[in-house]
C-alpha positions in Angstrom: -72.6 -71.1 -18.3 -69.2 -73.1 -19.1 -67.3 -70.1 -19.5 -69.1 -68.4 -16.4 -70.1 -65.3 -18.3 -73.7 -65.7 -17.3 -72.5 -65.4 -13.0 -74.2 -62.3 -11.3 -72.0 -61.5 -8.3 -74.9 -60.9 -5.3 -74.6 -57.1 -3.9 -75.9 -56.0 -0.8 -77.0 -52.8 0.3 -78.4 -51.3 -3.0 -80.3 -52.7 -6.1 -78.7 -51.3 -8.8 -79.0 -53.4 -12.0 -75.5 -53.0 -12.9 -73.7 -53.7 -10.0 -72.7 -57.6 -9.7 -72.7 -57.7 -13.5 -70.4 -58.2 -16.1 -69.9 -55.5 -18.6 -71.1 -56.1 -21.9 -68.5 -55.9 -25.3 -71.3 -53.9 -26.9 -69.7 -50.7 -28.2 -70.6 -47.5 -26.2 -71.2 -43.8 -27.2 -68.6 -41.3 -26.8 -68.1 -37.8 -28.6 -65.3 -39.6 -30.6 -67.4 -41.8 -31.7 -68.2 -45.5 -30.8 -66.0 -47.5 -28.9 -65.5 -51.1 -27.5 -65.4 -51.6 -23.7 -62.9 -54.4 -23.8 -60.3 -52.5 -25.3 -60.2 -50.2 -22.0 -59.0 -53.4 -20.4 -55.7 -53.9 -21.6 -53.9 -52.1 -18.2 -55.2 -55.0 -16.3 -56.7 -52.0 -13.9 -60.3 -50.8 -12.8 -62.4 -48.8 -15.8 -64.7 -46.2 -15.0 -67.6 -45.0 -17.5 -68.9 -42.0 -16.7 -71.1 -39.1 -18.4 -70.1 -36.8 -16.2 -66.4 -34.9 -16.4 -66.5 -34.7 -12.6 -66.8 -38.4 -12.1 -63.2 -38.1 -14.7 -61.5 -35.6 -12.5 -62.5 -36.8 -9.4 -61.2 -39.9 -9.9 -57.8 -39.2 -11.2 -57.5 -37.1 -8.4 -58.0 -39.6 -5.7 -57.0 -42.6 -7.3 -54.6 -44.5 -5.3 -53.7 -46.6 -8.5 -51.8 -45.6 -11.6 -54.0 -48.8 -12.7 -57.6 -47.3 -13.7 -58.9 -46.1 -17.0 -61.5 -43.4 -16.9 -63.6 -43.1 -19.9 -66.1 -40.5 -20.9 -69.2 -41.8 -22.3 -72.5 -39.8 -24.3 -75.0 -42.2 -22.2 -75.1 -44.9 -19.9 -77.4 -48.1 -20.6 -79.1 -47.3 -17.1 -81.1 -44.3 -16.2 -80.3 -42.5 -13.7 -76.7 -43.4 -13.6 -73.9 -40.9 -13.8 -71.0 -43.2 -13.8 -70.0 -47.1 -12.8 -67.0 -48.4 -12.0 -65.9 -52.0 -13.3 -63.0 -54.3 -11.6 -60.3 -55.3 -13.8 -62.3 -58.8 -14.2 -65.1 -56.7 -15.9 -67.6 -56.7 -12.8 -69.8 -53.5 -11.9 -68.6 -52.7 -8.6 -69.6 -49.4 -8.0 -72.2 -47.0 -9.3 -73.2 -43.3 -8.8 -76.6 -41.8 -9.3 -77.4 -39.0 -11.4 -78.1 -35.9 -8.9 
């Protein structure tokens, strides 16, 4: 409570469990092995975790800021979710459902 890590921001128009919550620093699975998410925020930009290469390509093609790190992961902790975009402070601000 004192550190602010328990804060969850309210979201409107969706009820995805990731939105408004902070990314935990537990390893995520990648094809190259486990990865600590905090290492992706070193540039101080947004971070996109996705299970689909198409999201990586789209993010790179349409990003208006060079401060976007994309990371292909083998799984996300939420069912039926292909991608989660995190703000520089580590809070989820967008998700993509599995189609």
